[in-house]
C-alpha positions in Angstrom: 19.9 5.3 23.0 20.2 8.4 25.3 17.1 10.4 25.9 17.0 13.6 23.9 14.8 16.7 24.0 14.3 17.1 20.3 14.9 14.9 17.3 17.3 16.6 14.8 16.3 15.8 11.3 18.2 16.4 8.0 16.0 16.3 4.9 17.7 15.1 1.7 15.9 16.3 -1.4 14.8 19.3 0.5 14.2 21.5 -2.6 11.8 19.0 -4.2 8.1 18.9 -3.8 8.1 16.1 -1.2 11.3 17.2 0.5 10.1 20.8 1.0 6.8 19.4 2.4 8.8 17.3 4.9 10.8 20.4 6.0 7.6 22.2 6.7 6.1 19.2 8.6 9.1 18.6 10.7 9.4 22.3 11.6 5.8 22.2 13.0 6.5 19.4 15.4 7.5 20.6 18.9 9.7 17.5 19.5 11.7 17.9 16.3 13.9 20.4 14.5 15.5 20.8 11.1 19.2 20.1 11.4 20.2 20.4 7.8 18.7 20.4 4.4 20.4 18.9 1.3 19.6 19.1 -2.4 21.5 19.3 -5.6 19.6 22.7 -6.1 20.6 24.7 -3.1 18.3 27.5 -2.0 16.8 29.1 1.1 13.4 27.9 2.3 11.1 30.1 4.4 9.4 27.9 7.0 7.0 28.6 9.8 8.1 26.8 12.9 6.1 25.2 15.7 6.2 28.5 17.6 4.7 30.4 14.7 7.9 32.2 13.9 9.3 32.1 10.4 12.7 30.7 10.0 15.1 30.4 7.1 16.3 26.9 6.3 19.5 26.9 4.2 19.7 24.1 1.6 23.2 22.9 0.8 24.5 20.2 -1.6 26.9 18.2 0.7 25.2 15.6 2.9 28.4 14.4 4.5 29.3 18.0 5.5 25.8 18.5 6.9 26.1 15.4 9.0 29.6 16.3 10.3 28.6 19.9 11.1 25.0 19.6 12.3 25.0 16.1 13.7 21.4 15.1 12.9 19.8 12.0 14.5 17.8 11.1 11.4 17.9 11.7 7.7 14.7 11.7 5.6 15.3 11.0 2.0 13.0 11.8 -0.9 15.4 12.0 -3.8 16.1 9.7 -6.8 16.5 5.9 -7.2 20.0 6.4 -8.5 21.2 8.4 -5.5 19.3 7.2 -2.5 21.6 4.3 -1.5 24.6 6.6 -1.4 22.7 8.8 1.0 21.6 5.9 3.2 25.2 4.5 3.3 26.6 7.9 4.2 24.1 8.3 7.0 24.3 4.9 8.6 28.1 4.8 8.4 28.2 8.0 10.4 25.7 6.9 13.1 22.6 8.6 11.6 19.3 6.7 11.2 17.3 6.8 8.0 13.7 7.2 6.9 13.4 6.6 3.2 10.5 7.5 0.9 12.4 7.4 -2.4 10.9 4.6 -4.5 12.9 2.3 -6.8 14.8 0.6 -4.1 15.4 -3.1 -4.8 15.2 -6.0 -2.5 19.0 -6.3 -2.7 19.3 -2.7 -1.6 17.0 -3.3 1.4 19.2 -6.3 2.4 22.3 -4.1 2.2 20.5 -1.5 4.5 19.6 -4.4 6.8 23.3 -5.4 7.0 24.4 -1.8 7.7 21.8 -1.4 10.4 23.0 -4.6 12.1 26.7 -3.6 11.8 26.2 -0.1 13.3 23.3 -1.0 15.7 20.9 1.5 14.0 17.5 1.6 12.5 16.0 2.4 9.1 12.5 2.7 7.8 11.8 2.3 4.1 8.3 2.9 2.9 7.0 2.9 -0.7 4.1 5.1 0.6 3.7 7.2 3.7 0.0 7.9 3.3 -1.8 6.0 6.1 -4.8 5.5 3.8 -2.6 4.0 1.1 -1.2 1.5 3.6 -4.8 0.5 4.6 -5.6 0.2 0.9 -2.8 -2.3 0.5 -3.8 -4.2 3.7 -7.4 -4.4 2.5 -6.3 -5.7 -0.9 -4.2 -8.4 0.8 -7.3 -9.5 2.8 -9.5 -9.5 -0.3 -7.1 -11.6 -2.4 -7.9 -14.7 -0.3 -11.5 -14.6 -1.6 -11.1 -12.9 -5.0 -7.7 -14.1 -6.4 -8.2 -12.6 -9.9 -6.7 -9.0 -9.6 -5.0 -6.3 -11.4 -3.5 -3.0 -10.2 -3.7 0.5 -11.8 -1.4 3.2 -10.4 -1.5 6.8 -11.4 1.1 9.5 -10.6 2.2 12.9 -11.7 4.2 13.2 -14.9 7.4 14.0 -13.0 7.6 10.6 -11.4 10.7 8.8 -12.8 10.1 5.1 -11.9 7.3 2.8 -12.9 5.6 0.8 -11.6 5.4 2.7 -8.4 6.9 1.3 -5.2 3.4 1.1 -3.8 2.1 -1.0 -6.7 5.0 -3.4 -6.4 4.5 -3.7 -2.6 0.8 -4.3 -3.2 1.5 -7.1 -5.7 4.0 -8.7 -3.3 1.5 -8.6 -0.4 -1.3 -10.1 -2.6 1.1 -12.8 -3.9 2.1 -13.8 -0.3 -1.6 -14.0 0.7 -2.4 -16.1 -2.3 0.5 -18.5 -1.5 -0.7 -18.7 2.2 -4.3 -19.4 1.2 -3.3 -22.2 -1.2 -1.0 -23.9 1.3 -3.8 -23.7 3.9 -6.1 -25.4 1.4 -3.6 -28.3 1.1 -2.4 -27.2 -2.4 1.2 -25.9 -1.9 2.5 -23.7 -4.6 6.0 -22.4 -4.6 5.4 -19.4 -6.7 2.0 -18.0 -7.7 1.5 -17.5 -11.5 -1.3 -15.2 -12.6 -4.2 -16.8 -14.4 -4.0 -16.2 -18.2 -6.3 -17.5 -20.9 -4.8 -20.1 -23.3 -3.8 -18.5 -26.5 -3.8 -14.9 -25.1 -2.3 -12.5 -27.7 -0.7 -9.1 -26.8 -1.0 -7.2 -30.1 1.1 -4.3 -28.9 3.9 -5.1 -26.4 3.0 -3.8 -22.9 -0.7 -3.6 -23.6 -1.4 -5.9 -20.6 0.9 -4.0 -18.4 3.9 -5.1 -16.4 3.8 -8.3 -14.3 5.0 -8.5 -10.7 4.6 -11.9 -8.9 2.1 -12.9 -11.6 -0.1 -9.8 -11.0 -0.6 -7.2 -13.8 0.3 -3.6 -13.0 -0.6 -0.7 -15.2 1.1 2.7 -14.8 -0.3 6.1 -15.8 1.8 9.3 -15.7 -0.1 12.6 -16.3 0.0 16.2 -15.2 -2.6 17.0 -12.6 -2.2 13.7 -10.7 -0.4 13.3 -7.4 -0.5 9.7 -6.3 -3.4 7.3 -6.8 -3.9 3.5 -7.0 -6.8 1.2 -7.5 -6.7 -2.6 -7.0 -9.5 -4.3 -9.0 -10.7 -7.8 -8.1 -12.9 -9.7 -10.4 -15.2 -12.7 -9.6 -18.3 -14.4 -11.0 -20.8 -11.6 -11.4 -19.0 -9.0 -9.3 -16.1 -6.5 -9.2 -14.5 -5.1 -6.1 -12.4 -1.9 -6.4 -10.2 -0.7 -3.6 -8.9 2.8 -4.4 -6.8 5.4 -2.6 -6.1 9.0 -3.7 -3.5 11.4 -2.4 -4.7 14.7 -3.7 -2.0 16.6 -1.8 1.5 15.8 -0.6 0.3 16.7 2.9 -1.3 13.2 2.9 2.2 11.7 3.4 3.3 13.8 6.3 1.6 12.1 9.3 3.3 8.8 8.2 6.7 10.5 7.8 6.4 12.1 11.3 5.4 8.7 12.8 8.4 7.0 11.0 10.9 9.6 12.3 9.7 9.0 15.9 9.7 5.2 15.5 13.1 5.0 13.9 14.7 6.6 16.9 14.0 3.4 19.0 14.5 0.9 16.2 17.4 -1.4 15.5 17.1 -3.1 12.1 14.9 -2.3 9.1 11.1 -1.9 8.7 10.0 -2.1 5.1 6.5 -0.6 4.6 4.6 1.8 6.9 2.4 -1.1 8.0 5.3 -2.2 10.1 5.2 1.2 11.9 1.4 1.1 12.3 1.5 -2.5 13.6 -0.7 -3.9 10.9 
């Protein structure tokens, strides 16, 4: 693509807690600028820019109008699972790259994004979690699974989070599952699909007591006020427990990853799923 002085970013979901944090973060970067803010709840945001001056960012409700009028290079989407794909389609079909932090996107959605990126020669980054520490937590859990295959996941989020389990928990289970399959194949015991170990005759007295199951791995979701985003992966072995935990105590924790993704997507053709693909892990 042609070299540009500043990356023009449109934030979708700009009035929300994550979206407004993205607007502030982008405004502080000298190589970026806010070129549009979209939300179903339009309002004006007062933002301090990279030069220290305060600017007014006007939030409107029409993404397609913002793209046509302000011509952003990238959209960053933190909205809702039932709306995000419409936003991504609208962007890619109009030549705008996408960075997506909205969770609840399915594998079939990701495949559709992949096809759109191929058709329009563009890039998209979809990440269940933009906190670098959370990505490392998932990577460490993947490494541990080879040696301690009995594992469960507990994820804890604020009471306003709509989807459960979280995208991070699902991604963690998928990574662990893939590592378990690899280790079994390397040991000469190929298994097509890992099934979690369950004691014979196990009884769930109340439905859901043992949590959800993703790729044979139990996931437990907690939603309470006061939380932001937290996850622990608990491994059990003979005489020992290993807990790998990450805590985002502020939404600022996600911003370095979002900024990295915006820069990376500008040179990307295709889809990266997970921030580990941006970090090169």
